N, C-alpha and C positions, 0 to 999 in steps of 0.2 A: 504493500500500500504506500509506503514511504517513497519508493522509487517512482511509482505511478504518479503520485502527487507532485513530486519534483519535476517529472517530465512534463506534466500538464502546466505547471507554473512556467517552465522554460518556454513552452509553446505560447503561453499567454504573453510573455515578454516579447516574443517574436511578432505576435499579432499587433501589439501596441506599437512597436517600432515601425512595422510595415504601414500601419494606418497613419502614423505621424508623417512618415516619409512621403507617402503618396499624396496626402493632403497638402504638404508643403510644396511639392512639385507642381501639382495642379493649380494651386493658387498663384504660384510664381509665373505660370504660363498664361494666366488670364490677362486679357487686355486691360489697360488702365493703370493708374498709379494711386495706391492707397494714401500716400502722403499728400498728393494733390487734392484728393477727395476730402481729406481731413482739413487741410489748410484753406480750401475754397468752399467750405460748407456755407451754403446760403448766399454764395456770390459766384460770379464768373471766375473759373479757375485761372483765366488769363490775367486777372487783376491781382493775383497773389505775387508778392515780391519774390524773385528768385532766391534771395538770401534766406528768406523764411523757409522756402522749400528745402534748401540745402541744409539748414540747421535741423529741420525735422528728420530728413533722411539720415543725417549723422546721429541724431538722438536715438532713432529706432534701428540703426544699423543697416539701413537699406542702401547705403553707399558702398558697402563691402561686396566682394565677390560672392556669388551664390553659394559656393561651398562653405565659405567662412560664415555666412549667415546661417546656413543649415547647422553647422557645428555649434555655433553660439546658442541658437534656439534649442537644439537638442540637449546640449549640456545643461541649460537652465531648466528644461522640462523634466529631466531626470531628477532634479532637486525639487520639483513641484513648483517651479517659478516659470510662468508663461509670459512674464513681462506685463506691460500695461497695454490696455486697449488703445488702438490708434484713433478711434473715433471719439472716445470719451476721456482718455487719459487715466482711467481707473485701473487698478490691478485686475488682471483677467480672473484670478481666483475669486476676488470679491464679486465681480460681475456674475460669474457662474454660480457662486454660493447664494446670491440673492434670487436668482431665477430657478435654482434647483428644486426648492420645496414644491412649487406649483407643478413642475413637470413630473416629479416623482408621484405626487398625488394623482395626477391625471393618468400616468402610465400604470400605476398600481391599481387604480380602480378599473381601468380598461382591461388589464390582465385578469383580474378577479372575475369580471363579468364575462370575459371571453371563455375562461375555463368553465364557469358555471353554465353558461348558455350552450357552449359547444359540447361540453361533456354531457349535459342533460339531454340535448337533442340526440346525440349519438346513442345514449343508453335507451331512450324511449323508442327511437327508430328501430333499433335491433331487438328490442324486447317485445314490441307489440306483435300480436298475431294477425292483425288486420293488414292485408296485403296493400290495399290502397293507401292506408295511412303511412305504412313503411315507405312506399314509393314516394309519397308526397314529402315526407320528412327528409328522405335521402336526397331529394332534388334541391333542397334549400341550400346546403353548403356550397355546391358549385356556383350557384347564383351569388351568394354572399362573397365568395372569393373574387369573382369577376368584376364587381362594381368598384369604381374608384372611391377612395376615402373621402375626397372633397365632395363628391356627388352625394354620398350617404349623409354627410354633414348638412349639406344644403336641404336635402329632403326632410331631415329631422327638424331643422330650424323652421322650415315652412309649415310642417304638420303640427309640431308640438309647441311652437312658440308663437308664430304669427296667426295660426288658425285656432288652435285650442287654448293657447295662453297658459299652458301648464308649467312651462319652464322658460327662464330668460334666454334670449338669443346670444347675449354677449356678456363678458365679464368673468371674474373669478373671485367673487365675494363670499361664497358659501357653498353648501352641499348642492343646492338646487342648480347653481351655475355649473356644477361638475357633471350633471347627469347626461346632458346631450353630447358634450365632447367625449366623455368616457364611452358612451354607446357608439359614437362615430368610429372610434378606434377599435372597439370590441367586436363589432359586427363582422368585418372582414377577417379579423384574427380568430374569433370564435368559429367562423365558418370553416377555416382551415383545420382547426382542432377537431371539429365535428367530423370533417371528411376523413381525416387520418384515423381517428378513434373508431368510427363506425366500420371502416374497412378492416381494422385490426380485430374488432369484436366479432364480425362475421366470420373471419378466418379462425379465431380462437374457438368459436362455438362448434366448429367442425372437427376439433382435435379429439384425440382419443381420451385424454384425461377428463374432458367434459362428459363424454359418454360414460366413463367410469363413475363419475360423480352422480350422474343420473341413475345409473344402475344401483348405486348404493342407497338410493331413496332421497337424495337431496332435492329440495324444491326448485321450481323453475327460477324464481327470483334469486335464490341463494347461489345456484349454478351460474346465473348470469353475472351477478355482481361480485361474489367472492372468488369464483374460480376464473371465469373468462375475463372479467374486467381487469383483474389484477395483472394478468399477463399481457393483455391488449394495451395497457396504459403506457408501456415502455416507448413505442414509437411516438405516441402523443406527447409524452414528457420531453422527448428529444425536440419535437416541433415547438413546444412551449419555450424551451431554452433558446431556440433560434429566433423565435418571434419577439423576445424581449428587445433585442436590438431593432427590430422592425417597428415596434411600438414607439421607441425613442425617436426613430427617424420620422415616423408618422406624426409625431407631436408637432413637427414644423408646420405641416399643413393644417392640422386641427387647431392649433393655437392661433394661427393666422385667420382661419375661418371664423372662430368664435372670439377673436380679440382678447385672448388670454395671455397674461404675462408668463414667461417661462423660457426654457432653453430654446424652444422652437423659434420664438420671435427673436431672441438674441442671435441665433444662428442666421436667420434670414437677413437681419439687419447687417450682420458682420460680413456675410458673403456679398451683399449689395455694394458695400464700400471697400471690399477686399481687406477687411480688418484681420490680418494674418494671425496675430497672437490669440484673438478670441476664437477664431475658427480652429486653430490648432488645439486649444484647450477643450473645445466641444468635441472634436474628433477623438482625442485621447480619452475623454470621459466616456463617450459612447462605446469605444472599443473596450474600455475597462469594464463597463457593465456587461457587455457581451461575453467576454472571456470569463468573468466571474460567475455569471449565470450558468454558462455551459460547464464550468468546473463543478459547480454545485449539482447540476444534473447528473454528471458522470459519477459523482460520489453517492448520489441517491439510488442509482441503479441497483446495487446489491441489496438495498433495503426492500425494494419491490420484488426482486427475484433472487432468492438466496443462491441459485445456481450460478449466478454471475460472480466470478472471482477475479481478482487482479492478478494476472500472471506475472511471473518474474521478469518478463521482458517489458512490462509496463503497459500491456494492453488488456482491456477487459475481454474476458472470454468465458465460455460456459464450462463449468466443471463436469 
């Protein structure tokens, strides 16, 4: 187990480094000049004095060769220092810390709803003996996966805010403001969870151990939940781990649609003005959430299925 965890941690460090490097190169190749955007905010950039631009480039290190900039930024990032935001002058860590609680609240609520809705739909669809109901329920996940997130958000706002007046359309002042954004993120995510779990459940119900449980007199619900669901949940758990990163990425669109403060709006604003330090901080944070979640998922596997053991070579395998 120790070797397995060490290997996974080394892979996590590699993922963080790759994410940081790719984002740095992509932002560097984008057209435009972040220093000009900062210095010329609210005015024609041609009116900014060249000495002012030169001073800002020197302050943020943009006058150095690209490799030197990369080494400087990477060295500070390893120490947890992403510098100051080009657009505001505030430390990047403070900017992200202020926006983080709202985004975590949104993604946490969306993930909970996705697991409950998707898991519940998959269990009901595979448990019911009514053929038409099963077909109807199993046709919903592909539909949910195919619809764009922003379109789901606009439909929910139109139906539950503008027409029914049940929930506010914008803001982040309380629980009622969280319902529609969380549902917007949860519907496509829950649809994917339901799709994977339903397929796994249908496969598990045809296995020999299920027939053995039935022959021993276990009830239908007990066989479905205790025997089949436990083994069928492994692929769905893997998907949930991967979807955490997707939820963080989806918050960019959702927070924009619902005018919520959070990392999504911070990211959108930073990309617009090419605020390299902020974007780098967001990318590293998102990658950190992704690798941490998947590490937890890997460590939970043996709890769901005791047959899974960590082999000496560092890979999960079946005993």
